[in-house]
N, C-alpha and C positions, 0 to 999 in steps of 0.2 A: 276304362280299366283303372285299377289302383296302381299308380306308378310311384316308386320310391326313387328319389334322386339323392345319391350319397356322394359328397365331395366337399373338400375344404375351399375349393376355388369358387368364390362367390360370383366371379364373372361367368363361369360356365353355368352355374345355377340360374343366374339372371337371364341367360340366353335361352336355356332349355325349358325352365318351369313355365313361363308365360305361354310359350308355344304349345306345350302339352295341355295346359288348362284351356287354352283357346280351342283345342281340338276336342274338348269335352271329357278329358281324363281327370280323375281325382289324383292330385299330386301332393306328396309329402316330401319335405326336404330334411336331411340330417347331415351334420358336418363331419361325422367320424365313423370309424368302423364299428365300435361297440353299439352305437345307436342303430346302425344299419343291420347288424347281426340280430339284435333283439326283434326288429320288425320282421326280418326274414324268417327267423325260427318260429315266430308265431303266425307265419303265413299272413302277415298284415298287408301284403301287397301281391300283385300279380306279376309285375316286372320290376326288377331292381337295376337302375342305371347307376353304375358304381365307377367313380374315378379310381383307376388302378393305384394311383399314388397314395390314396387314403388307406389302402389295405396293407401296404408294405409287404411284410413276410407272411401275412395272413390270407393271401389270395386262395391258396389251395383249400384250407379248412373252411373259409367262408363260402366259396362256391360249392364245395362238397356238401355243406349243410343246406344250401339253397337250391341245389339242382332240381330241375323240373321233374326228374324221375322220382324224387323223394317228397318234396314239399309243394310241388306245383308252382314254384316261383321260377321265372326265367331271369337269368342274370346276364346283363350286357355290360361288358367292360368298356370304359372310356380310356383311351391310351394315346400317347404321342409317339409310340414306336412306329417304324416303317410298316407299311401295310402287310407285307408278307410275314414279317416277324409277329405283328399284332395278331394276325389270323392264326398262326401256329400257337402262339401263347394262349389265346382264348380257347382254342381247341384242346390243347394239352391240359388246361386247367378244368375243362368241362363246362365253360360258359356257353350260353346259347348263341351269343353273337358278340360283336364288338363295334365300337365307333372310334374314329380317330379325331383328335383335336386338330384344328377347330371343327366343331361338330356341324355337319351340314344338316339343315332342316329336312331336306328331301330324304337323306339317308336315315335320319332319326325317325321320320314317319314310316319308312319302309321297315326298319328294325322293330318298331313298336307293333306294326301290323303282323310281322312274322312271329314275334313273341306272343302276341294275342292268340294267334292260331295254334301255336305249340302248346300254350297253357290250357286252352279249352280242350284240345285233343287229349292231352295227358290226363286232365281231371275227369273227362268223360270216360276215359279208359279205366281209371281207378274206380270210378263210380259204378260202371258196368261190371267190373270184376268183383267188387264187393257185393253187388246185387246178385252175383252168380249167373254169369252169362258165358258158360264155357264154350259155346259154339262160336262165339265171336272173338273172345280174348284168350290169352295164353293160360296155361295150367297154373294152379295155385302155387306150385313150387317155383314158378317163373313169373312173379307178379308184374314184372316190368314189360313182359311180352305184350305186344299190341298188334298181333297178326290177325287181320280181319278175315273172317270166312267161316262158314259152318259146314263146309264140305268135308268128307272123309280125308280127302287129299290134304287140306290145310290142317286138319287134326293131326295127320301124320307128320307134317312139317313141324308143328308145335311140339309133338313128342320127340322129334329128332333134336330140336333146339334144347329141350329139357335134358335129353340124354347127353348131349355134348357138354352142357353146363355141369351136370352131376358128375361126369367122369373127368372134368377138367381137360377136355380134349384141346390140344394146342394147335392143331392144323385141321381146317375144315374146307372142303370144296363144295361150292354151291353151283348147281347147274340149272339152267332154265332159259327160255326164250327172252329176248329183249322185252322189257316192260313188265316182267312178271313180279318184280319186287325183290331181287336178289340182295340189293343193298339194305332194304328194310329188314330182311331176315338177318343179315350180318350185324346190323346195328342192334337189333333186339337181343341177339345172342351175346353181343358185347355188354349190353346193359345188365343182362341177367347174370353174367359171369364175372363181372368186375365190380370194384368199389367205386363209389362216387368220386369223380375227379380223375379217374384213370383215362388216358387218352384213347380216342378213336380216330385213326388217321385213314382216310379213304384216298386211294390213288387210282386214277383212270389210266390204265396201261397204254391204250391207243393215243392218249394225249401227251405221252412222254416223248420228247424229241430223241431220236436214236443216239445223237451225240451226247445227250445229257442223262441217259437212263441211269448209268452207274452213279453219277453225282446226285441225282434226285433220290435214288433208293438208298445208297450207302454213304453219301456225303463226300466231301473233299476237303483237302487242306489248302491253305493259302499258297498260291503260286503253282498249283499242280497243272493248270492249263490257263490259257488266255481267258481273262474274265474272272478267274478265281481270286478275288481281291481280299478274301478273308476265309477263315475256316467255316465250314457249314456242316451241320448235322443232317444226315439223310433221313428218309422216312422211317427206316428201321429204328434208328436211335430216338427219333421223335416219339415213336409209338411204344417205346420200351416201357414195360409195366402195364400195357393195355393191349389194344388190338390194332393190327394193320390189315386193311381191306384192300386187296388188289383186284380191281374190277377188270373184266375182259382180259384175263391173264394170257389167253391164247395169242394175243397180239404182241407179246414180247418177242423180240428176236431170239434166235438160237444162242448167240453169245451171252445175251442178258439172262436167258434161262439157265445157262451153265453157272453163272455167278450166283443166281438166286438159289440154285441147288446147293452150292457150297454153304451159303448162309444158313439154310435150313438144316444142313447136316451138322454144322459146328455151333449154331446159335451164336454166332459172333460176326461182326462186320469189320472190314478194313476200309477206311476212307480212301478215295482216289488220291494218289500221291502220298498216302500215309505209310507208316512202317509198322504200326502196332494194331492189333485187333482188339475190339471192344465187345464184351459180352452184351447180348440183348435178350431181354425176356419179353417176347412178343407172342400173342396169340395171332396166328396168321390165318386169315380167311380169304380164299381166292374164289373168284366167280368167273363163269364163262357162259356164253350162249352158243358155243360150238362144242360138238361132241369131241372131247379130247382123245378118245380112243381112235377116232377116224384120223385126227391130225397126227397121232403117233404113227399110224400105219402109213401115212403119206410123208413121214419124216419131217413134218413141220412143227412137231412138238416133241421134246425129249421124253423118252420112255421113263428114264430114271426119275425125272422131275414129276412126271405124272404119278408114278407110284408113291413118291414122297408126299405129294399133295393130297392124294386120294386116301387119306387115313380115315376120314369120316365124310360121307357124301350125302348132301341134302339136295334132292331134286324138287324143283317147284314146277308143278304142271301148268300148262298154259290155261288161260281163263276159259277158253272154249271147252275144256275138259272138266270144268268145275263150275257149271252154270249156277249152282246153288249159292255161289259167292257173289254173283253179280249184284243182287239187290242189297245185301249187307254192305258191300263196298260202296255202292252208290249212296246209301243212306249215311255211311261214315263220311264220305266226302262232303255231303251237304251239311253235316253237323260240324265239320272241323275246318273247312276251307274258306268260308266266306265272311267270317267275323270282321267287322269294321269296314266292309266294302259296300254298305248300303243294300245288301241282299239279305232277305229273310225268307228262306224256303222252309215250308212245313213238311214236305214230303212229295210223293209221286202219286198220280192217279193210277187206277188199275190199268188203264190203256197204256199209259207211259211205262209202267213196269213191264207190260207185255212186249212193248217195243224194245226196251233195253234187253230183255231176255231173248229176243229174236236174232240178235247180232252175234257174229262169231268172234269179234275182237282180235284181229290179227296183230294189233298193237298191244294186246293184253291189258293189264290193269292201268297202264299209263294212258292207253286210248280211252278206256272207260272214264277215267278221271277228266280227260279233255272234253268228252261228250257231256258229262254231267256239268262241268264248269260252263260250257257254252249254253246249256239249257238253263242253268241258274241265272246267267247274265241276261238271257232273253226274257225269262219269267219275272225276275226281280223279287217277287214276293208271292206268298201263298203256295199252292200246289203246282208242281211241274206237270204239265199236260203233254199229251203226245205231240201236239204241234210245236212244242218248245224243243223237241229232241231232233237233232240232225244226225243221222247215221251216214257215214261215208258211203258213197256210191249211190245214194238215193236222191241226190239233188236233181232238180229239173234240168233237162238237156240244155246246154248253152248258158247255164247260169252257174257261177262259182258258189254263190250263197243262196240258201233258201230264203224266202221273203222274211221269215220271222227272226233270222239271225242278225245280231247287231254287231258281231265282231268285224273288224276291218277285213276286207277281202285279202289283203296281203298276209294277214295272220293265218287265215284259213289255208292259203296256198302253202305257207311255210309248214304248218302242221301236217298237211297231206304229204309234202315232200319228206318231212322227217319220218313219218310213219312208213313211207315207201322206200326209206333209205336212199332218198334222192334219185330214185328211178322215176323219171318224168312220165313215162308211159303208164306205170302203175298209179302214180299220183293223179294223172288225168282221169283214169278209170274210176278211181275212188271219188273224185270230185264230180264225176258224171259229165265231163266236158270233152270236146275233141282235143286231141293232142296239140293241134295248131293253136287252139284257143289258149291252152295252158302256156305254150311257148310265148305267145304274145303278152300274156299277163306277167310272166317272169321277166321279160324284157322291160315291160312298162314299169314294174316296181323295182327294177334293179336288183333282183335276187340273183346271187352268184350261183 
C-alpha cells in the first residue's frame, strides 16, 4: 500500500516508517498539514497516518476531504488522548481509525490491514458503480450506497434508502433477522444523507448496563452519581449533526424507552444531574430483530415509542428468501476481505457455487461471510472448490472439523455457539457431533 505518514514528531516517524517499509509498503513522510493535504487531495496515498497535533484546527476539513467515501483514502489519527475520547474523536471527525501514542506495532499492523480492506472495498464499489452495475450497488442518486445483491428484495431496500435520503427522513426503523446487515444499511443511509465528516455513532442497546443507560445515551454532569468525575456528553450529543444508530432497540428497558421517547418528541436532551436541556440535531436509525408489534402487544415495548420510531420502515429479508444474493455476496467477500493476509482467491468453481446455494443460512449474511472466510483460508489461492466449503451440520459424526479445515477447533466451536445464540444443543447439531462431545470440548477449551 501507499502509506503517508504526516507529523512533526521525528521520533514517531522513525519508529513507524521503517516498520511499514519492512512490511512491504511504499511510505512517504511529510512534516506538516499542507503537505499532507496536497498528497491526500491528489489521492497520492491509500492510507494517511496523521499525527492529530499537526492538524490543529484543520482536522475536520482535512478528514472531510480525505474520507474514504470521497477520495478512497483512509485516514488514521495518531493521538495521545485517552482511548475512549480518542475513539469518539476519530468517529466524530469521520476518520477510519485511530492509534494512541506510543504506537504499538501490533496495533499499527492491524489498523493498516483494516484500512487496506476498507480502501479496496470502497474503490471497487466506485469502480463497479461507474461501470454501471445496478444489480449490485446502490442507485445513481445514492453513489455511496454499497448494498450488495441483485435480488428484487435488495433492490427494494436500495429504493427505500434512496427515498429516506431524498425526503430527509429523520427517523428510520430497520427490521430484520440477526446477521442480515441492518447496521450496513444504516451506515449507507448515513453516508448518502450527510456531509463528509458528520458523525455516525452506533450503540448496541443490549450492551448498555441498566444503571448507565441514561448516562451513555444522554450524558451526565460531574458529581451526578458515584464515578461521575467530570462532565460527559452522551451519544445523542456526540452524534448531533449526523446519525445515531440504536441497534437492537427492543432490549431497552421500559424506563429507558420512556426517556428516549421524550428526546424524540422534543429533539433535546438533559444530562443526568443537569438542569438545562440542549437541542440535538440527529438522524435516528433504530434496528431490531424482534417484531415490535408483538412486543407492544405483550407490553414489553411502549406503543407510543413504536409509533414514533416507525416513521419509515425498512425490512431486510433473510438470506434464505433471496438466494440470488448469495453468490454476489460471496464474490464481494472474496474481493474485499483478504487483502494483505496471504490469500489470493480467484473465485468459485461451479460445484462450490452449487454448494453455497444449497444452504439456508440461518445466520444470514454473517454466516455466509464466515463460511467464505473459512473456505478462503483453507484454499489460500486459486479457485475455491467444493471440498474447501464447510457447511454447518455436514461435518462427519464425531468430528468437530472437516479434514480440510485449518481453523482452530476452539474457533469453530465459538462460531457455532454464536450462530446458535449459545444454545449448546443447537450448536452440537450444527457441528454434527453428540451433545456430550460438545460439552467435553467446551470444558476442554475453557469456553464460558
